[in-house]
C-alpha positions as CSV (number, residue, x, y, z in Angstrom):
1,M,25.9,19.4,11.7
2,L,24.9,19.4,15.3
3,A,22.0,21.6,14.7
4,I,20.8,19.4,11.8
5,Y,21.2,16.4,14.1
6,K,19.2,17.9,17.0
7,R,16.5,19.1,14.6
8,E,16.1,15.7,12.9
9,L,16.3,13.7,16.2
10,N,13.6,16.0,17.7
11,S,11.3,15.5,14.7
12,Y,11.5,11.7,15.1
13,L,11.0,11.8,18.9
14,T,8.0,14.2,18.6
15,S,6.2,12.0,16.0
16,M,5.0,8.5,15.8
17,V,7.5,7.3,13.3
18,G,10.4,6.9,15.7
19,Y,8.3,5.3,18.4
20,L,6.7,2.9,15.9
21,F,10.2,1.9,14.7
22,M,11.4,1.2,18.2
23,F,8.2,-0.7,19.1
24,F,8.3,-2.9,16.1
25,V,12.0,-3.8,16.6
26,L,11.5,-4.6,20.3
27,L,8.2,-6.5,19.6
28,I,10.0,-8.8,17.1
29,A,12.9,-9.2,19.5
30,G,10.6,-10.1,22.3
31,I,8.8,-12.7,20.3
32,Y,12.0,-14.5,19.2
33,F,13.6,-14.1,22.6
34,S,10.6,-15.8,24.2
35,A,10.7,-18.6,21.6
36,Y,14.4,-19.3,21.6
37,Q,15.6,-18.4,25.1
38,L,12.6,-18.6,27.4
39,T,10.8,-21.5,25.8
40,A,13.5,-23.6,24.1
41,A,16.2,-22.5,26.6
42,Y,18.8,-21.8,24.0
43,P,21.9,-20.2,25.7
44,K,23.0,-18.3,22.6
45,F,21.5,-14.9,22.1
46,E,22.9,-14.7,18.6
47,Y,20.1,-17.1,17.5
48,T,17.6,-14.4,18.3
49,L,19.5,-11.7,16.5
50,N,20.0,-13.9,13.4
51,A,16.3,-14.8,13.2
52,M,15.1,-11.2,13.4
53,T,17.2,-9.7,10.7
54,F,14.2,-9.6,8.4
55,V,12.9,-6.7,10.6
56,F,15.0,-4.3,8.5
57,L,13.0,-5.1,5.4
58,I,10.0,-3.3,7.0
59,A,11.3,-1.0,9.6
60,V,14.1,0.7,7.7
61,P,12.1,1.8,4.7
62,I,9.5,3.3,6.9
63,L,12.1,5.1,9.1
64,T,14.2,6.5,6.2
65,M,11.7,7.3,3.5
66,R,11.0,10.9,4.5
67,V,14.5,11.9,5.8
68,L,15.5,13.7,2.5
69,A,12.6,13.0,0.1
70,E,10.3,15.2,2.3
71,E,12.9,18.1,2.1
72,R,13.0,18.0,-1.6
73,K,9.2,17.7,-2.0
74,Q,8.6,20.7,0.3
75,K,11.5,22.7,-1.3
76,T,13.1,23.1,2.1
77,D,16.3,21.6,0.8
78,Q,17.2,25.0,-0.6
79,L,17.2,26.4,2.9
80,L,19.5,23.6,4.0
81,L,21.9,24.1,1.1
82,T,22.1,27.8,1.7
83,S,22.8,27.3,5.4
84,P,26.4,27.5,6.7
85,V,26.6,23.7,6.8
86,S,28.2,21.6,4.1
87,V,26.3,19.0,2.2
88,F,28.3,16.3,4.0
89,G,27.3,17.8,7.4
90,I,23.6,17.8,6.4
91,V,23.6,14.2,5.3
92,M,25.7,13.1,8.3
93,G,23.5,15.0,10.8
94,K,20.3,13.3,9.4
95,Y,22.0,9.9,9.2
96,L,23.3,10.1,12.8
97,A,19.8,11.1,14.0
98,L,18.5,7.9,12.4
99,V,21.3,5.8,13.9
100,T,20.5,7.3,17.4
101,I,16.8,6.2,17.0
102,Y,18.0,2.8,16.0
103,A,20.5,2.6,18.9
104,I,17.7,3.0,21.5
105,P,16.2,-0.5,20.9
106,V,19.7,-2.0,20.4
107,A,20.6,-0.6,23.9
108,V,17.5,-2.4,25.3
109,L,18.6,-5.6,23.5
110,A,22.0,-5.3,25.3
111,T,20.2,-6.1,28.6
112,Y,18.9,-9.4,27.3
113,P,22.1,-11.4,27.9
114,L,22.3,-10.0,31.4
115,L,18.8,-11.4,32.0
116,M,19.8,-14.7,30.6
117,S,22.8,-14.9,32.9
118,K,20.4,-15.1,35.9
119,F,19.1,-18.5,34.7
120,G,22.4,-20.1,33.4
121,T,25.7,-19.6,31.8
122,V,25.9,-17.2,28.9
123,A,28.8,-16.5,26.5
124,F,28.9,-12.8,26.8
125,G,31.6,-12.4,24.2
126,S,29.7,-14.1,21.4
127,A,26.4,-12.5,22.5
128,Y,27.7,-8.9,22.4
129,T,29.8,-9.5,19.3
130,A,26.6,-10.6,17.6
131,L,24.8,-7.6,18.9
132,L,27.5,-5.3,17.5
133,G,27.2,-7.0,14.1
134,F,23.4,-6.6,14.3
135,F,23.9,-2.9,15.1
136,L,26.4,-2.4,12.2
137,L,24.0,-4.3,9.8
138,G,21.2,-1.9,10.8
139,C,23.5,1.1,10.2
140,A,24.3,-0.1,6.7
141,N,20.6,-0.7,5.9
142,I,19.8,2.8,7.2
143,A,22.5,4.2,4.9
144,I,20.8,2.5,1.9
145,G,17.5,4.0,2.9
146,V,19.0,7.5,3.2
147,F,20.5,7.1,-0.2
148,F,17.2,6.2,-1.9
149,S,15.4,9.0,0.0
150,A,17.9,11.4,-1.5
151,I,17.3,10.6,-5.2
152,T,13.6,11.0,-5.2
153,E,10.9,13.4,-4.0
154,S,8.3,10.6,-3.3
155,Q,8.4,8.9,0.0
156,V,6.6,5.9,-1.4
157,I,9.2,5.4,-4.2
158,A,12.0,5.8,-1.6
159,A,10.4,3.2,0.6
160,V,9.8,0.7,-2.3
161,L,13.3,1.1,-3.6
162,T,14.8,0.6,-0.2
163,F,12.7,-2.5,0.4
164,V,13.6,-4.0,-3.0
165,F,17.3,-3.6,-2.3
166,L,17.2,-4.9,1.2
167,F,15.1,-7.8,0.1
168,A,17.6,-8.6,-2.6
169,F,20.4,-8.5,0.0
170,Y,18.4,-10.7,2.4
171,M,17.8,-13.3,-0.3
172,M,21.3,-13.1,-1.7
173,N,22.1,-16.8,-0.8
174,G,19.1,-17.9,-2.8
175,I,19.8,-15.6,-5.7
176,S,23.4,-16.7,-6.0
177,S,22.2,-20.3,-6.7
178,F,21.0,-19.1,-10.1
179,F,24.4,-18.0,-11.2
180,S,26.9,-20.2,-12.9
181,Q,29.7,-21.6,-10.8
182,T,32.5,-20.2,-13.1
183,A,34.2,-17.0,-11.8
184,M,34.2,-15.2,-15.2
185,S,30.5,-15.6,-15.9
186,T,29.6,-14.4,-12.3
187,C,31.8,-11.3,-12.7
188,V,30.3,-10.5,-16.1
189,T,26.7,-11.0,-14.7
190,F,27.3,-8.7,-11.7
191,G,29.0,-6.2,-13.9
192,L,26.0,-6.0,-16.3
193,L,23.6,-5.7,-13.3
194,I,25.6,-2.8,-11.9
195,I,25.6,-1.1,-15.3
196,A,21.8,-1.4,-15.6
197,L,21.3,-0.2,-12.0
198,S,23.7,2.7,-12.6
199,L,21.8,3.9,-15.6
200,M,18.5,3.9,-13.7
201,I,19.9,5.8,-10.7
202,Y,21.7,8.3,-13.0
203,S,18.5,9.1,-14.8
204,M,16.7,9.5,-11.5
205,I,19.4,11.8,-10.1
206,K,19.5,14.0,-13.2
207,K,15.7,14.4,-13.2
208,T,15.7,13.9,-16.9
209,V,13.3,11.7,-18.9
210,T,15.6,9.4,-20.8
211,P,13.6,6.7,-22.5
212,K,16.7,5.3,-24.3
213,M,18.5,4.8,-21.0
214,Y,15.5,3.0,-19.5
215,A,15.1,0.9,-22.6
216,L,18.8,0.0,-22.5
217,A,18.6,-0.9,-18.8
218,T,15.5,-2.9,-19.4
219,L,17.1,-4.8,-22.3
220,I,20.2,-5.6,-20.3
221,F,18.0,-6.9,-17.4
222,F,16.0,-9.2,-19.6
223,V,19.1,-10.4,-21.5
224,I,20.8,-11.2,-18.1
225,L,17.6,-13.0,-16.9
226,I,17.4,-15.2,-20.1
227,L,21.1,-16.0,-19.9
228,L,20.9,-16.9,-16.2
229,L,18.0,-19.2,-16.7
230,L,19.5,-20.9,-19.8
231,S,22.9,-21.3,-18.2
232,N,21.3,-22.7,-15.0
233,L,19.3,-25.2,-17.0
234,S,22.3,-26.3,-19.0
235,D,24.4,-26.7,-15.8
236,R,21.7,-28.8,-14.2
237,D,21.4,-30.9,-17.4
238,D,25.1,-31.6,-17.6
239,K,25.2,-32.6,-13.9
240,D,22.3,-35.0,-14.3
241,P,23.7,-38.5,-13.5
242,A,21.3,-40.1,-15.9
243,R,22.6,-38.1,-18.8
244,P,25.9,-40.1,-19.5
245,R,24.0,-43.4,-19.2
246,A,21.5,-42.2,-21.7
247,R,24.2,-41.3,-24.1
248,R,26.0,-44.7,-23.7
249,K,22.7,-46.5,-24.4
250,L,22.2,-44.5,-27.6
251,R,25.7,-45.5,-28.8
252,L,25.0,-49.1,-28.2
């Protein structure tokens, strides 16, 4: 695993991908740090970290799209599988190399609260706790990117799938407003979505053309979409304060 880790880390440090990732993260951090801390004089560094979470939507797909997809496309994955390293060691070596690349800009961000302390009082506990959460969030997003890079040979498809999932997670609060407030309907809806997603991923992993599976997944998706919209409309209609008054007028 150590050899895989060194090889992958060296490939990112000798190419522009790793440096572009670090540059983009630090650029966005610098912009928000200037806006919140230097201009508005906010003493809480977690405001900056919370505002720049969208950076994962762009940076993570670009960083992770080639980590395993390129191996499968160039057929070098066969060499890795025949090496005296387990599959878990191969995946963990590549993943830890990506986490190391991500940890470099996070280490730079760790100096920001120290700079802020020169100009006022800073809550180091909350600042570094938020930084730890930001780091763990990035590690989770990188794991998602590695997963989608492993199920396809195309870097573009891996990047698009990673972006779609990260965007869905980023907009989860807005998406949840379309669901009914009852627990049973929410569980059923999420269960059907998981089934549709599982069918699509299974067909991609098996490398088999399964039109029936795609048709079934598509049908489930559109049925869920129709039910969500209709249930949301009915809930809003029932909660309309003018509705009971209108019914009373009709009875009179």
